[in-house]
N, C-alpha and C positions, 0 to 999 in steps of 0.2 A: 433161152426160156426156162430150161430146167434150173440153171444157176439162179435166176431171179426168184423162182419158186422156193428154192432152198433158203435164200436170204430172207424171204418173207417169213418163212417158218421160224428161222432163227430169231428174227426181230420180234415175232409174236411170242415165242417162248421166253425171250428175255423180258418182254413187257409183263407177262404173267408172273415171272420170277421176281421182278422188282416190286410188282404189286403185292405179291405174297409177303415179301420182306416188310413192306410198308405196313401191311395189315398186322403182321406179327409185332412190329415195333409199336403200333398203335395199341394193340391189345396188351402188350407188356406195360406200356405207360398207364393204361387204364387200370390194370391190376395193381401197379405200384401206387397209383392215386388212391384206390380203395384201401390198400394195405396201410398207406400212410395215415389214413383217417380212422384206422382201427383204434378202439379204446383199450388202454392197457391197465389191467387191474392186478395189483399185488395184494394177496390175501393170505392170512393165517386161518387155520381152521379146516372144516370139512371140505375136502376136495370135490366130492360129488355135489355138494350144495353149491359151491362156486361155479361149477360147470352148468348146473341147472339154471342158476340166476343169469349167467352169461347167455345161455341159449334163449331164455325167456325174453331178455332185453333185446337180443339180436332179432328175434322173431317180431317183436313189437316195433322196433325202430329201423331195422335193416343195417344197423351199425355192428360191425364185427367186434368181438371182444377177445383180446389176448389175455390169458390168465396165467399168472405165476403164483403157485400155491406152495407154501412151506410153513415151517414154524415161525413164530414172531421174530425170533432171533435171526434166522436166516433171511427173512424178508427185510428186516431193518439193515442187516449187513449189506444186502444188495442195493438197497436204497441209498445208503451212505456211499457205497463204492461208485455209484453212477451220478454223483452230484455234478460232475463236470459236464455230463451229457444226460440229463434226466430222461427217463423213459416212462415211468409210472404216471398215470393220470389220477387213478383212485387207489387209495390204500385202505385195507380193512385189517385191523389188528385185533389180537386177542387180549390186549392190555390197554386200559383207559389211559394209563401213564404215557403210552406212546404218543397218543394224540395231544396230550397236554404239552409234552416235550417239544413236539414239532410245531405246535402253535406258538410256543414261547420263542422258538427259533425263527419264526416268521415264514415258515414253509407252506402254510395252509391258506387256501382260498376260502373266504367267508361265504357260506351258502346255507340257507335254512329252507329245506324242502317243504312245500305245502302239505305233503303227505306225512310230515312229522307232527302234525297237530295232535294226534292221539298218542304220541310218545311222551311219557312222563318227563317233567322238567329235569329231573336228576340224570336223565339219559340223553341229554342233548345240550349243545351250546351253539353259538352262531358259526362255529367252525367244524364241528363234527357231531355225529348222531349215532346212537346205537343201531346196529344191524339186528342184533338179538342179544340175549343174555343167557349166561350159564351160571351154575352155582357149583360150589365145591362141597364134597361130602366124603363119607367113607364108602368105598366100594368093597363089598365083602363077598367072598366065595362061599355060598351056602353049603357046599360039599366039603369044606375044609376041615370039618370036625372041631371047629372052634365055636365058642358061644357067640350069639348075635351081639355085635357091639352097639351100644346106645349113644355113647359119647366119645370124644377124642381120647380121654384118659383110659378108656377101656383097652386101647391098643397097646398100652404100656404094661398090661397085666401079664403074668406068666403064661397064660394060655396062648398068647400071641408072640411068644419068644421066637425071634428069628423068622417071623412070618409076615412082616409088614414092610411095605415100600412107600416112598413118598416122591412126588415129582420134585425136581431141583428148583428151588425158588430163583436161582440165578438164571434159569432157562425159561421159566414159566412165570409170567407176570401175575397170573391168577393165583399161583401158589404163594408168591410173595405177598399178595393182598391178604391171603388167609393168615400168613405169618404175622403181618402187621395187625390184623384184626384181633388175633389171639393175644398179642402183646397189649393192645389197647384195652382189652376186656379183663385180662388176668394179671397184667403187669409182670412181676418177677415170677409168678407161678407159671407163666407160659414157658419161661426158660427152664424152670424146674421140670416141666412136662417133657420138653424136648431132650433134656439130659436123661430122663428116665426112658424115653423112647430109644435113645441111642444105646443106653445100657441094656435095653431089651432086644437089641439087634435090628432095629429099623434101619433100612438102607435107603440112600438117596439114589434114585434110578434114572436120572436124566429127564427128558421131556415127559409129558403126560402119558402118551401112548406106551412109552418104554416102562413106565411105572406100572401100568395096567396089565401088560402082557403076562408077567409071571403069575398074576392072580387069575387070569383067564385060564392059564395052563395048569393051575393047581399047585405050582411050586411055592407060592405064597398065599396067605389067607386074606389079606386086606390091603387097600391103598389108603393112606392118610392124606386127605385133600385131593381126591381125584376130581377132574372136571367131569361133570355129570353127563353131558350129552353123549360123550363117547361110550360111557357105560350103558346108557339107555339104548343106544344103537346095538350094542352087543347083546343086551337082554332080548331085544326084538328078533335077533338072529338065533336065539335059543340058548345063550350062555347062562350058566347057573350062578348068577351073581345078583346082588341087590345093591341099590343105592340108598344109603342111610344118611339123613341129615341130622347131625348131632344135636342133642337136646340143649346144650349150652349155647348154640348158635354157630353160624357159618358165614362165609363171604360169598357175594355174587360178583360176577365178572361181565359187565357189559362190553360188547365188542364194537369199538368205534369205527365208523366209516368217515373218510375225509377226502377232499380233493386237493391235490398238490397245486400250489400256486404256479409252478413251472409247467403245468399241463398246457398242451397246445390244443386240446380237445375239451375245453371247459364246459361248453354247452352240452356236449355228449355226456360228460362226466356228471353234470347236474341231473340229466335225464336218467342216468344209471342209478343215482341215489334215489330219485323219485320212484324208479321201478322197484328197487329193493324194498322200499317202504310202502309200496302199493299193496292192496290185499293179495294179489297174486304172488308178489315177491315174499311177503310175510308168511304166506302159506308154505312156500318152499323152505323158509327158515324154520317154521314149526315142524315140518316133516323131517328135518335134520335133528330133531330132539332138542333144539334150543328154545328158550322162551322168546316169542315174538316181541319186538320192541314196542309195537302198538298194543294198547290195552284192549282194543276192540277186535283183535284177532286171537282166536283160541289156540292154545298150545296143546301138546300131547303129553305133558308131564306137569308136575307141580309148579305153580307160578311163584315168583319171588315173594309175593304178598302173603303167601301161606307159610313162609319160612321165618324162623327166628334168626335175625341177622346180628352179626358182631358189629361193633363200632366201625364206621367207615375209615379206611386206611388214610394215612397222611399222604399228601402229594409232594411233600418236601423231599427233594432228591437226596440231600445230605442224610436225613434221618433214615430214609429207605436203604441207603448204602450202609449205614451203621448197623441197622437191623440184620441185613444180609451178611455182613461181616461177622456179627455175633453168632448167627446161625452156623455159618461156615466153620467158625472156631469150635463149635460143639461136634460137628460131623466130619471134621478133617481126618 
């Protein structure tokens, strides 16, 4: 009798053990299913903004968002490396050229969000649309002991000897757009200016943040062609710098969002684009000191319509490469 009781207990214990395994396997499968349906977003630009947009979209839809945030160069390198097994669903770049290039390669899914109605025509196509817009300017340390610069050429004056940095146009699409805009506006005089800046000790300092850091620290006085939203964020944190838009004109940099044709979550990707262009999404963009893409959403800084703009840069890749090579020849 005792032996039967022991056997019953063993069988009952085994039953619950197997049931536990089955439940664990079921839970694992469910978690894998949810994970496999997560939306993957590759983005350049403010990491905090990307996280807030992902959180807002997830709260609204219940769809988890995996975010990879880095410089445009690193994002594109990862995208290229994964072509045999694509992971990204949505790509947000800091360079309009990126979107044009990928469209020409046939990598993008056509999608026009209904929330893009208030986005100006110059900032949208059937394949991509601006998330927000930045502008390039002079970022000046007001405690540097140098005179307030008014135009690009001021940074080639003796007062700024060895005190100016510039983001590398080879690493920053926005910086290259500025370079092209200056060439279109000034022709050979633009190259004369860069030669003077080189002779005056201007250094090319890598990506945008790397060019700004020594100015924030007081080691340098100004950045030639800084992306403005980073500087506005630093000003809000109490840094003694100013953003100055040169009197002769500057360039703007719309940040394109696009859906990869290889995406297995295309409907979720479309909904993400819709969310970023919704009033809630555009408010998050504005709070990151970018200009909202939509004209009916107020920003926290000067709008592009208030700026004097240089001629729009060419989209011809050969010409862009030639201009970059010319610039590199001056600063090598």
